[in-house]
C-alpha positions in Angstrom: 52.6 45.9 -88.6 51.7 49.0 -90.5 54.3 51.8 -90.3 52.7 54.5 -92.6 50.4 57.2 -91.2 46.9 55.9 -91.0 44.5 58.7 -91.9 41.5 56.9 -90.3 43.3 57.3 -87.0 43.9 61.0 -87.6 40.2 61.5 -88.5 39.0 59.6 -85.5 41.3 61.6 -83.2 40.1 64.7 -84.9 36.5 63.8 -84.1 37.4 63.1 -80.5 39.0 66.5 -80.0 36.2 68.3 -81.8 33.6 66.7 -79.6 35.7 67.5 -76.5 35.7 71.1 -77.5 32.0 71.2 -78.1 31.2 69.3 -74.9 33.3 71.7 -72.8 31.5 74.7 -74.3 28.0 73.2 -73.9 28.6 72.0 -70.3 28.3 75.5 -69.0 25.3 76.7 -71.0 21.9 76.4 -69.3 19.8 75.9 -72.5 21.8 72.8 -73.6 19.6 69.8 -72.8 20.8 67.2 -70.3 21.3 64.5 -72.9 24.1 66.7 -74.4 25.9 66.9 -71.1 27.6 64.3 -68.8 25.2 62.0 -66.9 25.0 63.2 -63.3 26.3 59.8 -61.9 25.0 56.5 -63.3 23.8 56.4 -66.9 25.4 57.2 -70.2 25.1 60.0 -72.7 27.0 60.6 -75.9 29.1 63.2 -74.1 30.3 60.5 -71.7 31.9 58.6 -74.6 34.1 61.5 -75.8 37.0 61.0 -73.4 37.1 57.2 -74.2 37.2 58.1 -77.9 40.4 60.1 -77.2 41.8 57.4 -75.0 41.1 54.8 -77.7 42.9 57.0 -80.3 45.9 57.2 -78.1 45.9 53.4 -77.7 45.8 52.9 -81.5 49.2 54.6 -81.9 50.8 54.1 -78.5 52.6 50.8 -79.3 53.6 51.8 -82.8 55.1 55.1 -81.7 56.9 53.4 -78.8 58.4 50.7 -80.9 59.6 53.1 -83.6 61.3 55.4 -81.1 62.7 52.3 -79.3 64.3 51.1 -82.5 65.7 54.5 -83.3 66.8 55.9 -80.0 67.0 53.0 -77.5 65.2 52.2 -74.3 66.4 55.0 -72.0 65.5 57.8 -74.4 62.2 56.3 -75.4 61.0 55.7 -71.8 62.3 59.2 -70.8 60.4 60.8 -73.7 57.1 59.0 -73.0 57.4 59.6 -69.3 58.1 63.3 -69.8 55.2 63.6 -72.2 52.6 62.2 -69.9 54.0 63.9 -66.9 53.7 67.2 -68.8 50.1 66.4 -69.7 49.3 65.9 -66.0 51.0 69.2 -65.2 49.2 71.2 -68.0 45.9 69.6 -66.9 46.6 70.7 -63.3 47.1 74.3 -64.5 43.8 74.2 -66.3 41.9 72.6 -63.4 43.3 75.2 -61.0 42.1 77.9 -63.2 38.7 76.4 -63.4 38.5 76.1 -59.7 39.7 79.7 -59.2 36.9 81.0 -61.5 34.2 78.8 -59.9 33.8 76.4 -62.9 34.7 73.4 -60.8 32.3 73.3 -57.8 33.9 70.2 -56.3 37.2 72.1 -55.7 39.1 69.0 -56.6 41.7 70.0 -59.3 41.6 66.9 -61.4 40.6 67.0 -65.1 40.6 64.9 -68.2 44.2 65.7 -69.0 45.3 64.4 -65.6 43.3 61.2 -66.2 44.9 60.8 -69.7 48.4 61.5 -68.3 48.1 59.0 -65.4 46.7 56.4 -67.8 49.6 57.0 -70.1 52.2 56.5 -67.3 50.6 53.3 -66.2 50.4 52.0 -69.7 54.0 52.9 -70.3 55.0 50.4 -67.6 53.5 47.5 -69.5 53.6 48.6 -73.2 56.6 46.3 -74.1 54.8 43.2 -72.8 53.1 40.9 -75.4 49.4 41.5 -76.0 48.1 38.5 -74.0 49.9 39.9 -70.9 48.3 43.4 -71.5 44.9 41.8 -71.8 45.3 40.1 -68.5 46.8 43.2 -66.8 44.1 45.5 -68.2 41.3 43.2 -67.0 43.1 42.6 -63.7 43.4 46.3 -63.0 39.7 46.8 -63.9 38.6 44.0 -61.5 40.7 45.3 -58.6 39.6 48.8 -59.2 35.9 47.9 -59.2 36.3 46.0 -55.9 38.0 48.9 -54.3 35.5 51.3 -55.7 32.5 49.3 -54.4 34.0 48.8 -50.9 36.2 51.9 -50.2 36.4 54.6 -52.8 32.9 55.3 -54.1 32.3 58.6 -52.2 35.6 60.2 -53.1 35.5 59.0 -56.7 32.0 60.3 -57.4 33.0 63.7 -56.0 36.1 63.9 -58.1 36.1 65.1 -61.7 36.8 62.2 -64.0 37.1 59.9 -61.0 40.1 61.7 -59.5 43.4 60.0 -58.7 41.7 56.7 -57.8 39.6 56.7 -61.0 42.9 56.8 -63.0 43.1 53.1 -62.6 39.9 52.7 -64.6 41.2 55.0 -67.4 44.5 53.1 -67.3 42.7 49.8 -67.8 40.9 51.3 -70.7 44.1 52.5 -72.4 46.0 49.2 -71.7 43.1 47.2 -73.2 43.1 49.8 -76.1 46.7 49.1 -76.9 45.9 45.3 -76.9 43.0 46.0 -79.3 45.3 48.1 -81.4 47.7 45.1 -81.8 44.8 43.2 -83.4 44.0 46.1 -85.7 47.6 46.5 -86.9 48.2 42.8 -87.3 47.6 40.8 -90.5 45.5 37.8 -91.3 43.3 36.2 -88.7 44.2 38.5 -85.9 43.2 41.6 -87.9 39.9 39.9 -88.9 39.2 39.1 -85.2 39.3 42.8 -84.3 35.6 43.6 -84.8 34.5 40.4 -83.1 36.6 41.1 -80.0 35.1 44.5 -79.9 31.6 43.0 -79.9 32.7 40.6 -77.2 33.8 43.5 -75.1 30.5 45.3 -75.7 28.6 42.2 -74.6 30.7 41.8 -71.5 30.2 45.5 -70.6 26.4 45.3 -71.0 26.3 42.1 -68.9 28.4 43.7 -66.2 26.2 46.7 -66.1 23.6 44.6 -64.2 26.2 44.3 -61.4 28.1 47.6 -61.8 26.1 50.5 -63.1 27.5 52.3 -66.1 29.0 55.6 -64.9 31.6 57.9 -66.3 31.9 59.6 -62.9 32.8 56.4 -61.3 34.8 55.1 -64.2 33.1 51.8 -63.5 34.1 48.6 -65.1 31.0 48.4 -67.2 31.5 52.0 -68.4 35.1 51.2 -69.3 34.1 48.2 -71.4 31.0 49.7 -73.1 32.8 52.9 -73.9 35.9 51.1 -75.2 33.7 49.0 -77.4 31.8 52.0 -78.7 35.1 53.7 -79.5 36.2 50.6 -81.4 33.0 50.4 -83.4 33.0 54.0 -84.4 36.7 53.7 -85.4 35.8 50.8 -87.6 33.2 52.9 -89.4 35.9 55.6 -89.9 38.4 53.1 -91.2 35.8 51.6 -93.6 34.9 55.1 -94.9 38.6 55.8 -95.4 39.6 52.6 -97.1 36.5 51.5 -98.9 34.7 54.8 -99.8 37.8 56.9 -100.2 36.5 59.5 -97.8 38.9 62.5 -97.7 37.8 64.0 -94.4 40.5 66.7 -94.4 38.7 68.7 -91.8 39.0 66.0 -89.2 42.5 65.1 -90.3 43.6 68.7 -89.7 42.0 68.6 -86.2 43.6 65.2 -85.5 47.2 66.1 -86.1 47.6 68.7 -83.3 44.9 67.7 -80.8 46.5 69.1 -77.6 47.3 72.5 -79.2 43.7 72.8 -80.3 42.4 71.6 -76.9 44.3 74.4 -75.1 43.2 77.0 -77.7 39.6 76.3 -77.1 39.9 77.3 -73.4 41.1 80.8 -74.5 38.1 81.2 -76.8 35.6 80.0 -74.3 37.2 82.3 -71.8 36.3 85.2 -74.0 32.6 84.3 -73.5 32.9 83.3 -69.8 35.4 85.7 -68.1 33.3 89.0 -68.5 31.0 87.4 -65.9 27.8 88.4 -67.7 25.4 85.4 -67.6 23.6 86.4 -70.7 26.8 86.1 -72.8 27.5 82.5 -71.8 25.7 80.6 -69.1 22.2 82.1 -69.9 22.9 82.8 -73.5 20.0 82.7 -76.0 20.0 80.1 -78.8 21.1 82.5 -81.5 24.1 83.5 -79.4 24.9 79.9 -78.5 25.0 79.0 -82.2 27.1 82.1 -83.0 29.6 81.4 -80.2 29.9 77.7 -81.3 30.6 78.9 -84.9 33.3 81.3 -83.6 34.8 78.5 -81.4 34.9 75.9 -84.1 35.7 78.3 -86.9 38.6 79.9 -85.1 40.1 76.6 -84.0 39.6 75.1 -87.5 41.5 78.0 -89.0 44.5 77.3 -86.8 44.2 73.5 -87.5 44.2 74.1 -91.3 47.2 76.5 -91.0 49.2 74.0 -89.0 48.2 71.3 -91.5 49.2 73.4 -94.6 52.6 74.2 -93.0 53.0 70.5 -92.1 53.5 71.5 -88.4 52.8 68.8 -85.8 53.3 70.0 -82.2 53.6 67.0 -79.9 54.6 67.0 -76.2 
């Protein structure tokens, strides 16, 4: 398995966090068209794929990072570190969600956001990460099947009303991450297994499209079809990034800088968006004109990029 840093993963992760930042800004602006926001329930927009991009990026390095730390520090310290990391992500997400609810950004009143979904997915994946890939394939699919049955028969109303599916929807995100770690094993392998990586992704895409006739694609429901289609879309986009990196010698330093400290940059973007939102003047943010929207997006991306480049130049990587 590869042990050196893989720049294509940094670039892919950088794209994911960049798109998350832009999506969070655009979500509150009235002039932004619907196709650049989350689908209201069933359906799929490019914005609905952003969280899966980030989940997939986590899956690409989860197993490698765990195994390196396990060899260096032993099982107890490794599990403790990973458990603390994802618990902290849940806690930080809860603080952000509570702030959004307090300022009326979250109309549902349910304090559950993307970081809580990622944190719960990470904790559930931690429980199975040492199992061989075939077991994780079975567990990931099994969780997805059980979750879809429960969703269809008991949980639909509460899941749809909850941001990112709420606590119950975490099972869908966990299935995505567990399957992502199994896909990552194919990518990091050598020989036939590595060559099977794109074909398995295409198989997952086909399964997701076929399943959509029984279970609508829905990010809000974290439906099984959504999990499979978005997982495959993430894999295909990553393959493009990896090809550009290895075959075309694409430097992509901008995305590498964003990809090295994703959580720091994610938190920073809330402070910058808050500058536009907190004055409570609709014309500054919610009802902003196009010229102001573009200016604010330039300030948002420019300010975060400056921090990302500074951290990169200083070789600072801040991880939970």
